[in-house]
N, C-alpha and C positions, 0 to 999 in steps of 0.2 A: 030696651035701649033703642032710641030712635036713630034714624039714618044719620043725622047731624052728630049725635053723640058718638056713634060708631066711627065716623070719619075723624073726630077729634082724638079718640082713643088710638086709632090706627096711625094718625099723624104723630101722636106722642110717642108711640112705639118706634116709628121710623126715626124720629129725632133722637130718642135714647139709643137706638141701634147705631145710628150714624155717629153719635158722640162716643160710644164705646169703641167703634171701629177707628175713629180718629185717635183715641187714646192708645189703642193697640198699634196702629201704624206709627204714631209718634215714638213709641217705645221699641219699634221693630229693630233698629240697629243694636239696642242693648239686649233685646231678646236673642237676636242672632248670635251675638258675641257670647252670651251666657250659654247657649247650646253648642257652640262650636269651640271645642277644646283646643283646636289648632288647625293647621293646614299641612297636609302631607303631599309632597311632590314625588312622583315616580320618575326615575330615570333608568331606562333599560337599554339605551343605545350608547354605543361607544363614540359616536360622532362628536367631534369638537364643537360643531355648530349647535347640536342639541344641548351640550353642556353650557355653551355660552348663553344660549337662550334661557336655560334653566337658572343659571346663576343670576342673570339679569332679572328674571321674573321674581326670584326670591328677594333680591335686593329691593326691587320696586315695591313688593308687598310689604317688606319691613318699613320702608319709608312712608307708604300710604297709610298703614295702620299703626304708626308709631305710638300714638297715645294709648292704644289698646294692646299692642304687642302680643298677638296670639303666638302660641308655640308653633314653630315650624320644624318639620322633620323631612329630610330628603331620604327616600328609600331607593337604594341602588341594587339592581340585580341583573343577572344574565350577562350579555356582552359588555355592559357598562362597568362591571367590577374592576377591570384593570385601570380605570381612570381614578381609582382610589389609592393607587400605589403612591408611595412617598415621593417619587420623582415624576409623577404624571404631569402633563401640561396644565391641568386644572388644579393642581395641589395648592398653589398660592391663593387662588380664589376660594377654595374649600377651607383653607386655614382662616381666611378673613370671615367667612360665613360662620365657622365654628366660634370664633372670637365674639361674634355678635349674638351668639346664643342658639344658632341653628344646630339641630341634632342631625347627624349623618349616620345612617344605618345601612348595613348590607346583609344579604342572605349568606349565612354561614356555610350552607351546603354548596352554594354556587361558588363562593370564594375558595373553599377547600378543593372543590372539583377542578378549579383553574390553577391550583397551586399557591394560593395566597393564604397567608397567616396574619395574625396580629402584628408580627414583626415586619411584614412586608407592606402592610397598608398604613395609611396615616394613623397616628396614635389615638386620635379621638373618634375613629370609626367604631360604631357599636355593631356587634354581630347579633343577628336575629335569626331564629330558626328558618323563616321563609319570608322573602320579600312580599310576595303576593298575600300571604296570610297576614302580614303586618298591616298592609294597606286595608285589607278587609276589616281587620280588628279596629283600626283607627276610624274608618268610615262608620262602622257600627257604633262607635263611641261618640259620633257627632262631628268628626273632623271633616273639613272640606278637602276635596281631592283635586290635584292639578297634575296634568301630564303635559309638559311642554313639548 
């Protein structure tokens, strides 16, 4: 193969490669959604400011991704657990998030250690064995991770 033919073959390969890359990049949002089963938010602080930011972030995410609506889970552990109590200052916001389809889970060990039971927490809160382990499990399953 002569120099000119080699240049034409190399050019054709670059063009084919560029076309394949363009197809992949065009499909990227769909590929990303296919691989991301959802979004997990970690809340481990009791601060009302942290909770306000987290609730705002979840709401904004729901609005921005509305056509695709990925599953959203809030994992609460440590000092943040008391904010899941039925009469906490963020209970109304958590009820609204739950109604919109957001899952709210808490560390069973941490809740029980702090004296909380299913009867003292909001009725839709799911108990999980470990908050940290839940986040790791979800990330390994392709979920996006957010810590406000």
